[in-house]
N, C-alpha and C positions, 0 to 999 in steps of 0.2 A: 419654284426655281431654286436650284442649289446655290448656296453662297459659301465662299471660302473665307476663313478667318484665321487669325494667328493669335494664340493665347500663350501667355507665359505662366508657368506654374513652378512653385518651389516645393520640391518633394524631398523627403528624407527616407532613404532606403537602407536596410541593413545588408551588410556584405555577407557572403556565405560563411566567412569565418566567424562573424558576430552571431549569426544564427546557430552555428555549431557550438559556440561557447555557451550561449543561453541554454541550449538543450543539455549540454554536459553539466552545467551548474545544477540543473533541476534533478539530475539522476541521483538516487541514493546509492550507497556503496555497492550493493549486489548488482543493480542494473548497470552501474558504471563498469563493473568488472566484465559484464556481458558485452557491453559496448566496446570495451577495450579488446576483448577477445575477437569480436567481429571485425574490428579494424585491422588487427594483426593477421587475420585470415584473408582479408580482402586486399590488403596492401603489402606486397612482398618487399617493398622498400623500407618497411617499418619492422623493427625487431625489439624484443624485450630482453631484459637481463644484460649482464656485462659480457665482455668477450670471452671470459673464462668459463662462465656457467650461466647459460641463458635462463635457467629455471629458478635462480635465486634473485631476490631483490637486494640492492645495496642501499642501505639507509644511512650510511655514515658520512654522506657529503655535507660539507659545512654550509651555513646560510649564505656566505659570500659566494661560494661556488654555485650555489643554486641560483643566485640572482644574476650570475654572469651567463646564463643559458642564452644562446642565440635567439634572436627574434625576427630576423629579417624575412621579408616576403620575397618570393622569386617570381619573376615574370617569365612564364613558360614560352612566350612568343619571341623572346629575345635573350637568349642565354649564350654567353661566350663559354664554350666548353673548356678552353684553357684556364679561364678565370674560375670557372665552376669547379675545376679539378684541383686548383691550387690549395695548399694547406691553409692559407689565410681565410679562404672563403668557405671552408667546411667546419662549422662549429661542432662542439661535442653533442649537442642536442640531447641532453639527459635531464630527467626530472626525478628527484628522489625525496623521500621524507627524511627530515634531519633529526627526528625525535624518537625513532624506534630502531631497535636492532632487528636484524633479518629474521630472527627466530621468535619474536615477541608474539606472533599470531599464527594460527593455522590458516593457510591460504586456500586449502581445498577441504571441503566438507563432503564426506561420502554420504550417499543416500541409498537406501535399499529400494529396488524397483519392485513393482507389484502389478496386479491386474487393476483395471479401471472399475469404477462403480458399475458402469453399464455391462462390462464383461462379467462381473461378479453375478449380476442378475441373470444374464443369458446362460451362464453355466448352470444355474439352478433350474431354469426353465427347460433345459435340455434333458433333465431327468424325467420329464413327463412324456407320456405317449401322445403325440400330436400328429395330425395330418400335415402335409406339406403346406397347405394354405393356412392352417392354424399356427404353424411355426412362423410364417411370414408375418402374420397379424400380431402375434405376441412379441416378436422381435421389434416390430414397428412401435408397439405400445411402450416397450422398454426403452426404445430410443427417444421417446417423447418425454421420459421422466427427467426432471431437472436435478441439479446437484442437491437440492433439499429433499428430494424423494417424491415430489408431486408431479402429477400430470395436470398442467394448467391450461388444457385445451378442451373445448367441447367435443364430445364424441362425434357429433355430426361433422365437425371439421376433420376429424381423424378419418371418418368414412370417406369423405371427399378426397383426401390425400391418398388413401389406399387405392381408390379407383383411378386417380390420375397418375400416380407414380409407380404403383405395383400392379395395376390392371386387375385388382381384386375387388369384386363386388359382393358385399355382405350386408347383413342387417344390423340395426342398432342393438337388437336383442342379443345377437351373437357376439357383438363387440363387447357388450356388458358382461356376458358370460366369461369371455376370455380375460377381461379386465379383472374380474373377481379371482381368476386363476393367478394373474400377475400379483394381485394384492396378498396372495398367500406366501410370497417369497420373503426372504429375510433381507434387511431388517424389517421388523414388524411396522406396518404403517406405510410402507412404500407403495407407490401407485395410487395413492389417494388423490382426490380432486380438490379437496379443501381441508381445512384444519379439523372440522367436525368429523368428517369421514376418517381422517388419519387417526384421531384419538379413539374413535369407536372400534376401528380395526384392531388397534393395540389392546384395547380392553377385552375384546372377544377372544383374544389369544390366551388370556389369563384363566386360571382355574376359577370356576364359578363359586361365588360366595356373595352374601347379601350386599356388602359394600361395592363389589364389582357390578352387580345387577343394578344397584341404585345409580352408580356413576354412568352406566350406559343409558339408563332411563333419563337422567338429567340432560345428557348430551343430545339424545334423540328427540326429547319432548320439550326441553326448556333451555336450549343452547344460548339464546339471547339473554335470558335471566342469569345464567351462569357467567357469561362473559361480562355482563354489567354488574355482577355481584349483588344482585337483588336476592339476598338470602332469605328475607322474610317471605317473599313470594314462593321460593322453592320449598320452604317449610310448610306453607299452606297447601301447595299443590300436591305434594307427596305424603303429607300427613306423617311427618317424621320428627324426631327430636333433633336438637342441635348437635348432639354427639354423633348421631347417625349421619347427619349432613356433613360433619367434619370428616368422617371416615370416607364418605363418598368423594368429597372434594380432594382429599389426600390421595386417593387412587388416581384421580385425573392429573394431579400435580406431579406425579411420578412419571408420567408419560413423556415421550420425546416428540415435540412438535415438528422437528426436522429430522426424520429418520435417515435421510441421505447423509446428513452430517456426521452420523455415528460410524460410517464406514471407514475403516482404517486399512491402509495397505494399497491404496490406489496410486496411480502415476502422478496424481496431483500432489505436489510436495507442499507441506504446510510452510507458509511464509515465515522465514526466520529474520528477526530484526538484527541487523549488524550496525552497531553505533558508528557514526561517521566521525565523532569526536570523543575524546576522553578528558574529563576534568578531574584533577586530583588536588588534594590539599597537602601541601608540603611546607612544614614549618609555618603554618598559619597563612600561607599564601596560595593562591590558585594557580595551577599549572594546566595549560590547555595544549593538547596534542591532537594532531590529525591522524586518523586511522591510516596506517601505512599502505593499506589496500588502495587508498585514493592517490597514492604517489608511486606508481610503478616506474622502474628504470627503463627508458626507451632510447633507442638510437637509430640512426640511419644504417641500413644494411651495407656492410663492406663489399658485398658482391656487386651491388649497384655501382659503387665507386669503381670497382675493377672493370665493370662493363663500359663505363664512360672512358676510362683510361684506354681500354682496348680500342674504342672508337677513335680516340685521339691519335693513337699510334698507327692505326690502319692507314695504308696509302690508298686503298681502293674503297671509297665510301659509296656503297650501293644504296639503292632506294630503300631496300628492306632494313639496312642498318640505320638509315636516317629515321625511318618510322619507329624502329626500336628505341632510338635515343629520345624521340618525342614522347614515347610511352614512359620511358624512365623519368623524364623531366616531370611529367604529370604526377607520377607516383611519389617523386621526391617532394613536390609541392604539397601534395596531400599529407604526406608523413610529417612535414615540418609544421603545417597548419595544425594538425592533430596534436603534436607535441606541445606547441605553443598554447593550444586551448586547454590542455591538461594543466600546464603551469599556471595559467590565469585562473583556472578553476580552483586550484589549491589556494592561491592567494586570496581569491574572493571568499571561499569558505572560511578560511582562517580569520580574515578581517571581520566578517559578519559575526562569527561565533565569539571572537574576542570582545567585540563591542557588547554583545549580549551578556556575557558573564561579568563584564565590568559594570553594566547597568544593574544586574541582579546579583551583585557580589554578596550581599548579606544572605541571600537565600542559599547560594552555592557554598557558603562557609558554614551555615547552620542546618540547612535542610528543612527549615521551618517555612511552610508555604505562606504563613502570615507575613513573612518578610518580602514576599514578591511585590515588587513595585509595579504600578501601572506602566505599561509599555506598549506602544504601537509601532507598526512597521516604520513610520516616518521618523520616529526617535532614533532608530538605528541607522536609517538611510542618511540622516543629517550628520551623524557622527563619522561615518565612513565615506561620505561624499559619493554615494551611489544611488541609483534609482530605487524607488520603493518596490518595483516589480522584481528587482534582483534580490532584495531581502526576502521577499515573499517566496521566491523559488527556493531559497536556502531553507527557510523556516518550515515550509509545508511538507517537505519530504525527508528531512534529516533527523537523525537521533543523536543524542549525546549520552555517554555513560558517565554517571556521577556517583559519588559515594552513597547516594540514596536511591539508586536504581537507574535504569535506562529511560530517558524521557524524550518525547517528541518535542522538538524545539519550539514549534508554534504554541505549545502549552504555556510557554513563558510570557506570551503576549496577552494583554488584556486591557480593556478600557478602564478608565478611572471614574470613581464616584466619591462624593464627599460624605464623610460621616457627620454625626451631630456636633462634632468639634471643629468642623470646617477643614479637616485634613483629607487629602486625596488618598483613597484606598483602592486596591485592585479589585475588580469584579470577581476575580478568581478567589480572593479571600472571602467575599460575600457568598459565593456559591458553595464554598466548603462549609461555611457556617450553616447555610440553608440545608445542605445535605445532612449535616450532623443533627439538626433539629428534627428533620423528617425521620431519620433513622431511630431517634429516641422517642418518637410519638407513640401513643397508645393505638395499636393497629385496629382495635375494635372501634375506636372513634378517631380516625385520622384527621389531621388538621387541614382546614380549608386554606385557600390562598389568602383570604382576609386575615385569618388567625395567624398565619405565618408572617404576614406583613407586620402585624402588631408585635409579635415576638422579636423580630429583627429590629423593629423600632426601639423596643426596650433595651436591646443590646447595643444601641447606638448607631443603627443603620436605617435611616428613614427612607424606605423604599416603597413605591406604590404597588398595589396589588397586581397590576398588569405586568410590572417588572418581575415580580415574584413568579408569575405564570411563565414568563419568557425564560427565566433562569431555570425553572423546574423542567421545562421542555428541553432545554439545552443539556440538562443533566440526565435526560431520558427517564424522568420520574413521572408516573401517571398522576391524574387528579386524585383528590381525596377518596372519592367513591370507589375507584379501582384499587386503592391501597388498602381497602378494608379487609380484615381477616376475621374468621370466626373465633 
């Protein structure tokens, strides 16, 4: 039997404006510019630039003017056109950076276009004489190659896909033959199914000599021993000297494990880091500036203002005119919300970064990473009275240009540990010392984690072996056995 009941719940929901703001805060400079461009294209009520020249940014507005930007929200269901059109109700709605001149930065970066990696391979395969069915199969194999240059699928799965999608029924032997043809394309190693095959393909392209032959034999017959650096077993198996083994291993180390990554000229543009902030040292004091790309000048379109005035002056208000005005109201709301979100984004970014450089002032003044203090997200959140998640959004995706290079902001955050004197030190400092010790070790007898723990203890950092292992993995440093060299 169904029963009716009444429950009371207290829910907290984010408004669309808050969601938009959080997404905007998380965007780095380049993605923010793309988001801004998208909004300008989709919303005709929003315009960039000033009235004289829409293509230039005006960065000369004072801080007081910046803080007076209008913030009110508009209820699109109940707007009085007369009030909405009055001069008092239409604020300037502009946001500018106040710390850069308009010509400080290049705002447009040209890129050369080119063919894609897949098209590069297809162009080569077109030089072979193939039947129509062979062309379809080789094109399908090339389309299965990933950005690293590998085919990471079983050929039996490729056979099934050819049958279902291309209506082509062939044998695995024929597929193997055509795959060998694809593997003859440049760059060498492309079309391999695993690392072992990729390296062997590259070696077989080289001129034959004893060290090349040995390298091929090592990979074909003792790949596991090579990967695990069991050099003694390799010496015994192939009855060679250490010098011969060194030459063979050197040939392998020269190879490219990701042949697809060597392709240059594709449409895939290499990611360029654009700093969101700049920290300068001026007369012994730190100066923080926000990249002016993050502060475009935006305003409401005058054309929309004129459309509303035309509706006001019109004596005959048709249904189509009313619908047009409703559309205008919605676009105006969207434009104002977007401008307000940009302004809040700038304030949030500046507050976060300013708190960070004040906390790490000694580092920013000296560039000495040993001066980095332990700092977690909550430390900054408490200073600026914001949520930890907001600080995380700023730290994870933003870069800062410093006199010592461009740094990812999250690199300044680290946990704390106590040294033998009871002082709090940053784990970043300990990792740097650990990395230095490993770089200076004897590669013929690399240090184990236990030995590394003992060395750091002698330096005043009592750390357990498992902590050493954790830091080593975070630094992407392999275990001692895999660091061994001939």
